[in-house]
C-alpha positions in Angstrom: 172.7 88.1 44.9 171.5 90.0 41.8 168.3 87.4 41.2 167.7 87.4 44.9 167.4 91.4 44.9 165.1 91.5 41.8 163.1 88.6 43.7 162.7 91.1 46.3 161.6 93.8 44.3 158.9 92.3 42.5 157.3 91.2 45.3 157.7 94.4 47.2 156.3 96.0 43.4 153.3 93.5 43.4 152.6 94.0 47.3 152.3 98.4 46.1 150.0 97.0 43.4 147.8 95.4 45.8 147.7 97.8 48.6 146.8 100.4 45.4 144.5 97.9 44.2 142.7 97.7 47.5 143.0 101.6 48.3 141.1 102.1 45.0 138.8 99.7 45.9 137.8 101.0 49.3 137.9 104.6 47.4 135.1 103.6 45.4 132.9 102.0 47.8 133.1 105.1 49.5 132.2 107.0 46.5 129.3 104.7 45.6 128.2 104.7 49.7 128.4 108.5 49.3 126.3 108.8 46.3 123.6 106.7 47.8 123.7 108.4 51.3 123.2 111.4 48.8 120.2 110.1 46.2 117.8 112.2 45.1 114.3 113.0 47.2 112.4 110.4 44.6 113.9 107.2 42.8 112.1 105.5 39.7 111.4 102.0 40.6 109.6 100.4 37.9 108.3 101.4 34.6 105.0 99.4 34.5 103.5 99.5 30.6 100.1 100.2 29.7 100.2 98.5 26.0 98.9 100.1 23.1 97.6 103.3 24.3 97.4 106.8 21.9 97.6 110.2 23.1 97.4 112.3 26.3 96.7 110.5 29.9 94.5 112.5 32.4 94.4 111.4 36.0 94.3 108.5 38.4 92.6 106.6 41.3 93.6 103.8 43.6 92.0 100.9 45.2 94.1 100.5 48.0 92.7 97.2 49.3 93.5 95.6 45.7 96.1 97.5 44.9 94.5 98.5 41.9 95.8 102.0 39.8 93.2 103.5 37.8 94.6 105.6 34.6 92.3 107.9 32.3 93.6 107.6 29.2 91.6 110.2 27.9 92.6 110.1 23.9 92.8 106.4 23.5 89.0 106.4 25.2 89.5 103.9 28.0 90.6 103.2 31.6 93.4 101.4 32.4 93.3 99.2 35.6 97.2 98.5 36.5 97.7 95.6 39.4 100.5 97.2 41.5 101.1 93.9 43.2 102.1 92.2 40.1 103.2 95.5 38.2 101.7 94.7 35.3 98.2 95.5 33.1 95.4 94.1 34.6 92.3 95.2 32.9 90.8 98.3 30.3 87.6 99.2 30.2 86.7 100.8 26.5 84.3 102.7 24.7 84.7 105.7 26.7 84.1 109.3 25.5 87.6 111.0 26.9 87.6 110.0 30.4 88.9 112.5 32.4 88.7 112.1 36.5 88.7 109.2 38.0 87.8 108.5 41.7 87.1 105.3 43.6 85.0 104.7 46.5 85.7 101.8 48.7 82.7 101.7 51.2 80.6 101.0 48.1 83.1 99.6 45.9 82.5 101.2 42.9 84.5 103.2 40.6 83.3 106.8 39.0 84.6 108.1 35.7 84.1 111.3 34.2 83.7 112.1 30.6 84.7 115.3 29.0 83.4 113.9 25.7 79.8 113.5 26.6 79.9 115.1 30.0 78.8 111.6 31.7 80.1 110.4 34.9 80.0 106.7 34.5 79.9 103.6 37.4 81.8 100.6 37.4 82.0 97.7 39.9 85.6 97.4 41.5 85.6 93.9 41.6 84.9 93.0 38.0 85.1 96.4 36.5 81.2 95.8 35.3 79.1 98.6 34.5 76.6 99.6 37.2 75.2 103.1 36.0 75.6 106.4 34.2 74.4 110.1 35.6 74.6 113.0 32.6 76.5 115.9 34.2 75.9 117.9 30.9 79.1 118.5 29.4 82.9 118.3 30.4 82.8 116.3 33.1 86.1 116.4 34.4 88.1 116.1 38.1 86.5 113.3 40.7 87.2 113.7 44.4 86.1 111.8 47.1 85.5 113.0 50.4 86.9 111.4 53.7 84.6 109.6 54.7 83.4 108.1 50.9 80.1 109.6 51.4 80.2 112.4 48.6 81.8 112.1 45.3 82.3 115.7 43.7 82.3 116.1 40.1 83.8 119.5 38.5 81.8 120.1 35.0 80.3 122.4 33.0 80.7 126.1 32.3 81.0 126.3 35.9 79.9 123.9 39.2 80.8 121.1 41.1 78.0 118.2 40.8 77.7 116.3 44.7 76.9 112.7 44.3 75.7 110.3 47.1 77.9 107.8 47.1 76.0 105.2 48.2 72.7 105.7 46.1 74.4 107.2 42.9 72.1 110.1 42.9 73.4 113.2 42.2 72.6 115.7 45.1 72.9 119.3 44.2 75.3 121.4 41.8 77.5 124.2 43.2 77.3 126.8 41.2 80.9 128.4 40.4 82.2 131.5 38.1 84.0 129.5 35.8 84.9 125.4 34.6 86.9 123.7 37.8 89.9 122.2 37.5 91.4 120.9 40.0 89.8 121.1 43.4 90.8 119.2 46.8 88.6 118.8 49.9 89.8 119.6 53.5 90.3 116.7 55.6 87.3 118.3 57.7 85.2 117.9 54.6 84.1 121.4 55.8 86.1 123.6 52.8 87.0 122.8 49.3 89.1 125.0 47.8 88.7 125.1 43.4 91.1 126.2 40.5 89.0 128.8 38.4 91.6 129.9 35.7 88.9 131.2 33.5 87.8 134.0 36.2 91.4 134.6 37.3 91.0 133.2 40.9 90.4 130.3 43.1 87.5 129.9 44.8 86.4 128.2 48.7 83.6 126.5 49.0 81.4 126.1 51.9 80.6 122.1 51.7 77.9 121.8 54.0 76.2 125.4 52.8 76.8 124.0 49.4 77.7 127.2 48.0 81.0 129.9 47.1 82.0 131.4 50.3 85.2 133.1 49.3 87.1 134.0 45.8 90.7 134.6 45.9 92.0 136.8 42.6 95.3 135.5 41.2 96.5 139.1 39.4 98.8 138.5 36.9 99.3 134.0 37.4 97.5 132.7 34.7 96.6 129.0 34.4 96.2 127.5 38.1 94.8 124.0 37.2 97.1 122.0 40.1 96.4 122.0 44.0 97.3 120.3 46.6 96.3 121.0 50.3 98.6 120.8 53.7 95.7 120.9 55.8 98.0 120.1 58.7 100.1 123.7 57.8 96.5 125.2 56.8 98.4 125.8 53.4 96.7 125.9 49.8 99.7 125.1 47.6 98.7 126.5 43.7 100.9 125.8 41.0 100.1 128.2 37.9 101.1 127.4 34.3 102.3 131.0 33.2 104.1 132.1 34.7 105.5 128.7 36.0 105.2 129.4 39.5 104.2 127.6 42.9 102.5 129.5 45.0 101.6 128.1 48.7 98.7 130.6 50.2 97.3 130.4 54.2 93.8 128.6 53.9 92.3 131.1 55.7 93.3 134.5 54.1 94.2 133.5 50.5 97.4 135.3 51.1 101.1 133.7 49.4 103.7 132.7 51.9 105.8 131.5 49.4 106.4 131.4 45.8 108.8 129.6 43.8 109.8 129.2 39.8 108.6 125.8 38.8 108.7 123.4 35.8 106.0 124.2 32.7 103.1 123.1 31.8 101.8 121.5 35.2 98.7 119.7 35.4 99.2 117.5 39.2 100.8 118.7 42.4 100.9 116.9 45.9 101.9 117.4 49.6 104.2 114.4 51.1 102.8 114.8 54.7 105.2 112.5 55.8 108.5 113.9 55.0 106.7 117.6 54.1 108.1 117.7 50.4 106.0 118.6 47.3 106.0 116.8 44.2 105.1 118.9 40.9 105.0 117.0 37.4 105.1 119.2 34.6 104.5 118.5 30.7 108.0 119.6 29.9 109.3 116.6 31.1 110.3 116.7 34.5 109.1 116.7 38.4 109.8 119.3 40.7 110.4 118.4 44.5 110.1 121.7 47.0 111.5 120.8 50.6 108.2 122.6 52.3 110.2 122.6 56.0 112.9 124.8 54.3 110.4 127.2 53.3 109.6 125.3 50.1 113.2 125.7 48.7 113.8 123.5 45.8 115.5 120.3 46.0 115.7 118.5 43.0 114.7 118.8 39.2 113.9 114.9 38.2 113.6 114.6 34.3 111.0 112.2 33.2 109.4 112.2 29.5 107.9 115.1 27.5 104.0 114.9 27.8 104.0 113.1 31.7 102.1 115.6 33.3 99.7 113.9 35.4 100.3 111.8 38.8 99.4 110.3 41.5 100.9 110.1 45.2 99.8 107.3 47.0 100.7 108.2 50.9 99.5 104.9 52.4 101.9 103.0 49.3 104.6 105.4 50.1 104.8 105.7 46.1 104.4 108.6 43.5 102.9 107.4 40.2 103.5 109.1 37.1 101.4 108.8 34.2 103.8 108.6 30.6 102.2 109.3 27.4 103.7 107.2 24.5 106.2 108.3 22.4 107.6 107.5 19.2 110.0 104.8 20.3 108.1 104.3 23.9 105.0 102.5 24.7 102.6 104.4 27.4 103.8 103.6 30.7 103.1 104.4 34.7 106.7 105.1 36.2 106.6 104.3 40.0 108.8 106.7 42.1 109.9 106.0 45.5 110.6 108.8 48.0 113.6 108.4 49.7 115.1 109.1 52.5 
C-alpha cells in the first residue's frame, strides 16, 4: 500500500514538473515574441567587410540598377564598390586624392567622384569602372548631388561655390557663388531650390537653381557646425543637424523658422528622412545613430550604438536600408553595416 501511494505521488510530481516546464516554455515564448514585437526602429542586418582601408571614410552613393554601393575612402585615397546582391566588396578604384563626395547618374551610367586633395571631379563608367574624364574645380571638391531628372550634377567646392555639371556632356555649366565653403546641401524634388549648409558663414543658404544664385540666407545664431542636412519635401521641412551644440533643428522651408529642436548625438555628419515611416536617422562619429519620430513632433525614438568614427551613411529608400560606413578600429576592419528599418 505504501509503495502504491509513493508511486502515485511520484507520478503527480512528474506531472507537476512537466506542467511547470511547459508554463516556463510558454512564458519564455511570450517574452521572446514581446521582445520581437518591440524591436528597435533599426535592426542591424549584415556587416560587409571593406578589406584593408585605413582612416576616415566619407560619403556614399548607390547604383540602384546593379545594387552597387560606392564608398568614398577618403584617407585611403580610394573608392570602394560594394555589391549589395552578394554583400561583398566587388572592386576598388585607387589613386584618388582624398575622395569626399560621390554621385551616380543612371541615365549616362557615369560615376562622379569629388576629390578634396586636388579639387578634381573624376568620372568613371558604371559598368567597368574605367576612368572616362576629369573636371578641375580648383580646390576642396566635396559633396556631390544629382538632381531628380539626372540632368545636372552639383558639386560643392572651394571657398564658396556650387559647380553645376551637365551630366550628358560632362561640362561645367556654371558656378553658383556662396559666401563660404558648402558642406551638405540638398536639391528639392521640384528642382527649383537647393538648401546648403554654410558653417563658416554661420548660415543656411537658399539657392534659386533656375537663376543660379543665392536668394536667401538664414543665420544660425549660436548654433555652429551645421554639416548634415536632409529635406522632407512633402512636409516642406529642412532638417539640419549641428555639431556645437549637438542639435537637430527642423525648419520651415519657406521662412527658415525652427519648428522643432532636439538634442542629438555628437560629431554628426549625415542625416536622412525616411518618408515611408516619417522618421529621421542621424549618424554620429561618437558611435551612435539617433532616430526621431517626425510624426510625433520629432520625438526621440532610439539611440543605437555603432562604432566610434562611423559618422557617414546613406539611406537607400528604394531598398529600404540604411548603409553606415564604419572605419577600421584597432581590432576590427573597415566595413559597411546595413540596417533594416522596422516595422
